[in-house]
Wavefront OBJ file of the C-alpha trace (Angstrom):
o trace
v -4.357 20.357 43.498
v -2.429 16.907 43.814
v -5.444 15.460 44.012
v -6.894 16.107 41.063
v -3.425 15.536 38.721
v -3.894 11.702 40.622
v -7.387 11.033 39.616
v -6.712 12.498 36.059
v -3.763 10.008 35.305
v -6.546 7.403 37.095
v -8.693 8.896 34.609
v -6.015 8.592 31.795
v -4.809 5.063 32.505
v -7.825 3.600 32.539
v -9.005 5.093 28.502
v -6.254 4.387 28.096
v -6.596 0.881 29.164
v -9.895 0.439 28.179
v -9.456 1.597 24.075
v -7.536 -1.798 24.340
v -10.571 -4.071 24.478
v -11.886 -2.547 21.229
v -7.949 -3.213 18.909
v -8.380 -6.627 16.997
v -6.016 -8.257 14.596
v -6.733 -9.606 11.047
v -5.388 -11.134 8.424
v -4.477 -9.098 5.113
v -6.676 -9.887 2.601
v -5.830 -10.827 -0.584
v -8.273 -10.806 -3.376
v -7.252 -13.685 -6.353
v -9.091 -12.347 -9.049
v -5.885 -9.865 -10.372
v -3.494 -12.480 -9.048
v -1.008 -13.765 -11.563
v 1.246 -16.070 -8.798
v 2.586 -16.405 -5.698
v 5.940 -17.608 -5.028
v 6.558 -18.487 -1.186
v 10.345 -19.373 -2.193
v 9.523 -21.581 1.257
v 9.576 -24.875 -0.023
v 12.854 -26.306 1.919
v 13.931 -28.641 -0.826
v 14.481 -29.726 -4.272
v 14.524 -27.436 -7.136
v 10.418 -26.542 -7.505
v 9.233 -23.341 -6.925
v 5.364 -23.500 -6.265
v 3.044 -21.345 -7.418
v 1.215 -21.339 -4.631
v -1.760 -19.035 -6.638
v -2.850 -21.965 -8.090
v -2.146 -21.267 -12.133
v 0.732 -22.947 -12.475
v 2.975 -20.486 -12.664
v 6.238 -23.318 -11.490
v 9.347 -22.464 -12.106
v 12.510 -23.998 -11.389
v 16.515 -22.875 -9.726
v 19.050 -22.447 -11.988
v 23.015 -23.079 -11.741
v 23.230 -25.888 -9.870
v 21.407 -26.483 -6.168
v 19.429 -24.447 -4.474
v 20.733 -22.904 -1.575
v 17.946 -22.996 0.896
v 18.479 -20.907 4.198
v 15.968 -20.323 6.813
v 13.627 -17.603 6.634
v 11.024 -14.991 7.369
v 8.728 -17.755 7.936
v 9.860 -20.841 7.664
v 12.083 -21.899 5.331
v 13.627 -19.239 1.991
v 15.935 -19.352 -1.132
v 19.524 -17.959 -1.127
v 20.596 -15.877 -3.991
v 24.091 -15.839 -4.987
v 23.601 -12.089 -6.920
v 25.950 -14.102 -9.717
v 24.228 -16.199 -11.549
v 21.311 -17.646 -9.512
v 17.581 -17.707 -10.694
v 14.199 -19.328 -10.442
v 13.220 -20.145 -14.175
v 8.748 -20.464 -15.578
v 8.427 -22.499 -18.244
v 6.748 -19.495 -19.562
v 5.834 -15.883 -19.154
v 4.584 -15.213 -16.116
v 3.567 -10.555 -16.843
v 3.408 -10.943 -20.537
v 0.406 -8.572 -21.653
v 0.937 -6.477 -17.522
v 1.314 -2.638 -18.109
v 1.192 -2.161 -14.743
v 1.890 -3.691 -11.436
v 2.173 -4.937 -8.139
v 4.578 -7.206 -6.785
v 5.966 -7.403 -3.037
v 8.349 -10.073 -1.889
v 10.574 -10.073 1.387
v 14.127 -9.276 1.052
v 16.863 -9.338 3.274
v 20.790 -8.744 1.062
v 23.434 -9.867 2.617
v 26.388 -7.421 1.397
v 25.808 -4.125 -0.676
v 26.788 -4.892 -4.151
v 29.083 -2.114 -6.248
v 26.509 -2.907 -9.087
v 22.802 -3.048 -10.049
v 20.960 -6.242 -9.339
v 17.630 -7.549 -10.149
v 14.813 -8.955 -7.584
v 12.205 -9.630 -10.713
v 13.435 -9.651 -14.381
v 10.631 -10.718 -17.025
v 12.039 -11.628 -20.481
v 10.572 -13.175 -23.526
v 12.929 -15.233 -23.761
v 14.868 -17.581 -22.260
v 17.680 -18.587 -21.565
v 16.703 -16.097 -18.349
v 12.921 -15.727 -18.170
v 12.043 -15.576 -14.200
v 13.093 -14.764 -10.663
v 16.493 -13.190 -10.568
l 1 2 3 4 5 6 7 8 9 10 11 12 13 14 15 16 17 18 19 20 21 22 23 24 25 26 27 28 29 30 31 32 33 34 35 36 37 38 39 40 41 42 43 44 45 46 47 48 49 50 51 52 53 54 55 56 57 58 59 60 61 62 63 64 65 66 67 68 69 70 71 72 73 74 75 76 77 78 79 80 81 82 83 84 85 86 87 88 89 90 91 92 93 94 95 96 97 98 99 100 101 102 103 104 105 106 107 108 109 110 111 112 113 114 115 116 117 118 119 120 121 122 123 124 125 126 127 128 129 130
C-alpha cells in the first residue's frame, strides 16, 4: 500500500513539474486604434505630463510644483487631494459616451469626503486628471 502511495505521489509531482514547462509569460497587448490618451505620470521631474499614445494630449500640473515620488514602475505623481490636478490643453474625452480607464492608485489616507481620479470638464479652470 505504501508503495502505491509513494508511486502516486511521485507521479503527481512529476505531472505538476511537467505542466510548468508549458506555462509562458507574455505582455498584455494594447489595441492602439481606440486609445485616446495614455498618461504614465512617470516623468519624475518638471511640470509637464506627456501623452504616450502619440495623440498629443499633453498636460500640465496645476497649483504649484508637482510632488514626484517613487511609484509602482519608476516615478509617480503624488496628489494632495485638495488642489492638485493635471490640466489638459483641450478636452480629451468629448464625444465619447463609453470609455475605459485604467490606473494605479495608492490612497495615502482615507478621506471623509469623495474625491475624483478623472474628471472631464469642458471649460477651464479644471479640465483633466485630478
